[in-house]
N, CA, C and O atoms as a DFTB+ gen file, in Angstrom:
304 C
 N C O
     1  1       7.758     -18.138      -5.133
     2  2       8.120     -17.000      -4.311
     3  2       7.591     -15.731      -4.973
     4  3       7.767     -15.526      -6.174
     5  1       6.957     -14.902      -4.196
     6  2       6.383     -13.658      -4.721
     7  2       7.409     -12.527      -4.680
     8  3       8.333     -12.534      -3.866
     9  1       7.226     -11.562      -5.568
    10  2       8.097     -10.376      -5.608
    11  2       7.399      -9.242      -4.861
    12  3       6.208      -8.995      -5.045
    13  1       8.176      -8.556      -4.008
    14  2       7.674      -7.426      -3.241
    15  2       8.589      -6.228      -3.439
    16  3       9.784      -6.374      -3.697
    17  1       8.010      -5.047      -3.312
    18  2       8.720      -3.790      -3.509
    19  2       8.687      -3.007      -2.207
    20  3       7.635      -2.874      -1.582
    21  1       9.848      -2.485      -1.796
    22  2      10.012      -1.807      -0.519
    23  2      10.232      -0.316      -0.770
    24  3      11.340       0.103      -1.103
    25  1       9.181       0.480      -0.611
    26  2       9.280       1.934      -0.774
    27  2       9.627       2.544       0.573
    28  3       9.043       2.183       1.595
    29  1      10.583       3.474       0.572
    30  2      11.087       4.053       1.819
    31  2      10.792       5.540       1.858
    32  3      11.065       6.262       0.899
    33  1      10.231       5.996       2.975
    34  2      10.019       7.421       3.223
    35  2      10.739       7.773       4.508
    36  3      10.585       7.102       5.528
    37  1      11.520       8.824       4.448
    38  2      12.240       9.334       5.612
    39  2      12.615      10.751       5.280
    40  3      11.761      11.551       4.901
    41  1      13.883      11.071       5.418
    42  2      14.321      12.407       5.008
    43  2      14.250      12.544       3.487
    44  3      14.177      13.650       2.953
    45  1      14.273      11.405       2.804
    46  2      14.044      11.375       1.358
    47  2      13.078      10.233       1.062
    48  3      12.819       9.396       1.926
    49  1      12.553      10.198      -0.145
    50  2      11.654       9.112      -0.545
    51  2      12.329       8.309      -1.650
    52  3      12.860       8.868      -2.609
    53  1      12.298       6.990      -1.499
    54  2      12.863       6.096      -2.501
    55  2      11.815       5.039      -2.835
    56  3      11.399       4.268      -1.970
    57  1      11.394       5.013      -4.093
    58  2      10.455       3.991      -4.549
    59  2      11.242       2.848      -5.176
    60  3      12.035       3.054      -6.095
    61  1      11.014       1.658      -4.674
    62  2      11.711       0.460      -5.148
    63  2      11.181       0.091      -6.529
    64  3       9.996      -0.205      -6.683
    65  1      12.045       0.106      -7.521
    66  2      11.670      -0.248      -8.888
    67  2      12.051      -1.686      -9.238
    68  3      11.612      -2.216     -10.258
    69  1      12.870      -2.318      -8.388
    70  2      13.391      -3.649      -8.689
    71  2      12.628      -4.748      -7.966
    72  3      12.253      -5.755      -8.567
    73  1      12.402      -4.547      -6.682
    74  2      11.736      -5.564      -5.874
    75  2      12.659      -6.714      -5.531
    76  3      13.802      -6.775      -5.984
    77  1      12.144      -7.618      -4.727
    78  2      12.892      -8.823      -4.361
    79  2      11.911      -9.943      -4.061
    80  3      10.765      -9.710      -3.677
    81  1      12.385     -11.141      -4.245
    82  2      11.555     -12.317      -3.989
    83  2      11.620     -12.657      -2.506
    84  3      12.699     -12.760      -1.923
    85  1      10.452     -12.829      -1.911
    86  2      10.345     -13.144      -0.486
    87  2       9.525     -14.430      -0.364
    88  3       8.452     -14.532      -0.959
    89  1      10.015     -15.415       0.401
    90  2       9.336     -16.708       0.445
    91  2       8.016     -16.746       1.220
    92  3       7.114     -17.500       0.853
    93  1       7.886     -15.944       2.288
    94  2       6.658     -16.028       3.085
    95  2       6.438     -14.740       3.876
    96  3       7.279     -13.841       3.871
    97  1       5.293     -14.666       4.555
    98  2       4.908     -13.431       5.251
    99  2       5.826     -13.115       6.433
   100  3       6.038     -11.944       6.745
   101  1       6.369     -14.125       7.089
   102  2       7.291     -13.867       8.198
   103  2       8.575     -13.226       7.680
   104  3       9.050     -12.246       8.254
   105  1       9.137     -13.764       6.611
   106  2      10.337     -13.160       6.029
   107  2      10.054     -11.761       5.505
   108  3      10.915     -10.885       5.579
   109  1       8.864     -11.545       4.981
   110  2       8.485     -10.216       4.499
   111  2       8.518      -9.212       5.650
   112  3       9.058      -8.115       5.508
   113  1       7.948      -9.586       6.769
   114  2       7.931      -8.710       7.947
   115  2       9.346      -8.453       8.465
   116  3       9.694      -7.319       8.795
   117  1      10.153      -9.500       8.535
   118  2      11.532      -9.362       9.022
   119  2      12.335      -8.436       8.120
   120  3      13.064      -7.575       8.612
   121  1      12.211      -8.601       6.806
   122  2      12.976      -7.763       5.884
   123  2      12.508      -6.311       5.917
   124  3      13.326      -5.399       5.802
   125  1      11.213      -6.083       6.072
   126  2      10.703      -4.714       6.160
   127  2      11.209      -4.033       7.435
   128  3      11.604      -2.868       7.402
   129  1      11.197      -4.754       8.550
   130  2      11.719      -4.199       9.806
   131  2      13.214      -3.925       9.712
   132  3      13.683      -2.888      10.183
   133  1      13.961      -4.838       9.113
   134  2      15.407      -4.648       8.961
   135  2      15.709      -3.443       8.078
   136  3      16.632      -2.678       8.362
   137  1      14.942      -3.273       7.021
   138  2      15.128      -2.125       6.129
   139  2      14.876      -0.819       6.885
   140  3      15.659       0.125       6.777
   141  1      13.784      -0.769       7.648
   142  2      13.456       0.435       8.417
   143  2      14.530       0.729       9.460
   144  3      14.929       1.881       9.631
   145  1      14.996      -0.299      10.153
   146  2      16.028      -0.104      11.179
   147  2      17.332       0.388      10.565
   148  3      17.998       1.247      11.143
   149  1      17.702      -0.137       9.414
   150  2      18.928       0.298       8.749
   151  2      18.871       1.754       8.333
   152  3      19.833       2.499       8.520
   153  1      17.741       2.159       7.767
   154  2      17.582       3.561       7.355
   155  2      17.579       4.467       8.583
   156  3      18.222       5.517       8.575
   157  1      16.862       4.074       9.641
   158  2      16.813       4.884      10.865
   159  2      18.201       5.030      11.477
   160  3      18.554       6.106      11.957
   161  1      18.987       3.964      11.465
   162  2      20.344       4.031      12.020
   163  2      21.202       5.015      11.235
   164  3      21.951       5.793      11.826
   165  1      21.101       4.986       9.913
   166  2      21.891       5.919       9.095
   167  2      21.440       7.361       9.308
   168  3      22.272       8.265       9.387
   169  1      20.129       7.582       9.402
   170  2      19.615       8.944       9.546
   171  2      19.787       9.493      10.951
   172  3      19.760      10.710      11.135
   173  1      19.963       8.638      11.947
   174  2      20.077       9.081      13.338
   175  2      21.504       9.401      13.750
   176  3      21.742       9.749      14.906
   177  1      22.442       9.295      12.848
   178  2      23.846       9.551      13.197
   179  2      24.073      10.962      13.706
   180  3      25.054      11.218      14.405
   181  1      23.198      11.863      13.372
   182  2      23.384      13.263      13.750
   183  2      22.604      13.636      15.010
   184  3      22.478      14.816      15.336
   185  1      22.080      12.635      15.718
   186  2      21.423      12.879      16.986
   187  2      20.076      13.558      16.877
   188  3      19.709      14.360      17.736
   189  1      19.341      13.244      15.834
   190  2      18.032      13.868      15.666
   191  2      16.942      12.807      15.701
   192  3      17.214      11.610      15.602
   193  1      15.718      13.260      15.842
   194  2      14.582      12.357      15.780
   195  2      14.335      11.984      14.327
   196  3      14.386      12.833      13.437
   197  1      14.070      10.721      14.102
   198  2      13.900      10.227      12.748
   199  2      12.655       9.366      12.662
   200  3      12.417       8.521      13.525
   201  1      11.862       9.575      11.627
   202  2      10.748       8.684      11.327
   203  2      10.999       8.072       9.960
   204  3      11.241       8.780       8.982
   205  1      10.939       6.763       9.907
   206  2      11.124       6.030       8.660
   207  2       9.881       5.180       8.434
   208  3       9.406       4.503       9.346
   209  1       9.365       5.221       7.222
   210  2       8.225       4.389       6.857
   211  2       8.642       3.522       5.677
   212  3       9.102       4.026       4.652
   213  1       8.475       2.223       5.833
   214  2       8.706       1.288       4.740
   215  2       7.345       0.722       4.346
   216  3       6.685       0.045       5.134
   217  1       6.947       1.011       3.124
   218  2       5.690       0.505       2.590
   219  2       6.021      -0.606       1.606
   220  3       6.781      -0.406       0.659
   221  1       5.445      -1.774       1.837
   222  2       5.716      -2.923       0.981
   223  2       4.524      -3.130       0.053
   224  3       3.374      -3.205       0.486
   225  1       4.840      -3.219      -1.248
   226  2       3.818      -3.473      -2.273
   227  2       4.068      -4.836      -2.903
   228  3       5.207      -5.295      -2.990
   229  1       2.993      -5.471      -3.340
   230  2       3.164      -6.717      -4.083
   231  2       3.309      -6.409      -5.572
   232  3       3.350      -5.241      -5.961
   233  1       3.387      -7.437      -6.400
   234  2       3.635      -7.258      -7.831
   235  2       2.513      -6.502      -8.537
   236  3       2.737      -5.933      -9.605
   237  1       1.310      -6.486      -7.960
   238  2       0.198      -5.740      -8.564
   239  2       0.197      -4.276      -8.142
   240  3      -0.576      -3.476      -8.668
   241  1       1.066      -3.923      -7.189
   242  2       1.119      -2.556      -6.676
   243  2       0.296      -2.347      -5.425
   244  3       0.276      -1.248      -4.870
   245  1      -0.387      -3.393      -4.972
   246  2      -1.207      -3.284      -3.762
   247  2      -0.313      -3.256      -2.522
   248  3       0.638      -4.029      -2.403
   249  1      -0.642      -2.344      -1.601
   250  2       0.096      -2.249      -0.339
   251  2      -0.267      -3.445       0.530
   252  3      -1.445      -3.715       0.762
   253  1       0.748      -4.163       1.012
   254  2       0.466      -5.342       1.828
   255  2       1.078      -5.279       3.227
   256  3       0.758      -6.101       4.084
   257  1       1.964      -4.299       3.458
   258  2       2.577      -4.164       4.779
   259  2       3.180      -2.776       4.896
   260  3       3.739      -2.247       3.935
   261  1       3.063      -2.191       6.076
   262  2       3.699      -0.899       6.326
   263  2       4.366      -0.953       7.689
   264  3       3.752      -1.350       8.679
   265  1       5.637      -0.546       7.730
   266  2       6.392      -0.475       8.981
   267  2       6.740       0.984       9.220
   268  3       7.328       1.633       8.354
   269  1       6.383       1.502      10.379
   270  2       6.739       2.871      10.758
   271  2       7.642       2.775      11.979
   272  3       7.271       2.196      13.000
   273  1       8.824       3.348      11.857
   274  2       9.802       3.292      12.938
   275  2      10.193       4.711      13.308
   276  3      10.614       5.493      12.457
   277  1      10.050       5.032      14.572
   278  2      10.422       6.347      15.084
   279  2      11.598       6.159      16.028
   280  3      11.524       5.375      16.975
   281  1      12.682       6.877      15.770
   282  2      13.838       6.780      16.661
   283  2      14.248       8.167      17.112
   284  3      14.150       9.142      16.366
   285  1      14.700       8.230      18.327
   286  2      15.175       9.489      18.882
   287  2      16.465       9.210      19.627
   288  3      16.511       8.357      20.514
   289  1      17.501       9.926      19.264
   290  2      18.795       9.772      19.913
   291  2      19.084      11.061      20.665
   292  3      19.186      12.128      20.059
   293  1      19.217      10.966      21.974
   294  2      19.544      12.131      22.792
   295  2      21.021      12.075      23.147
   296  3      21.484      11.127      23.781
   297  1      21.744      13.084      22.740
   298  2      23.167      13.167      23.032
   299  2      23.358      14.251      24.088
   300  3      23.044      15.414      23.835
   301  1      23.872      13.887      25.284
   302  2      24.022      14.891      26.349
   303  2      25.074      15.936      26.017
   304  3      25.315      16.844      26.812
């Protein structure tokens, strides 16, 4: 199982220093999407437009996946 690092950019930037072991590319994609959705949900609580980018790096530091999620919550 390879180790991957999930760096998050949104209202703040968080670089993953620990990483996690992911068994395959499908699980990698699912976890990156789940991470982006979780951050977007937390940041959207105030009814604003939110862009979250999760950049996934492998153990060598090479970027292997990027998820960009844009959410907009309109409160009447």
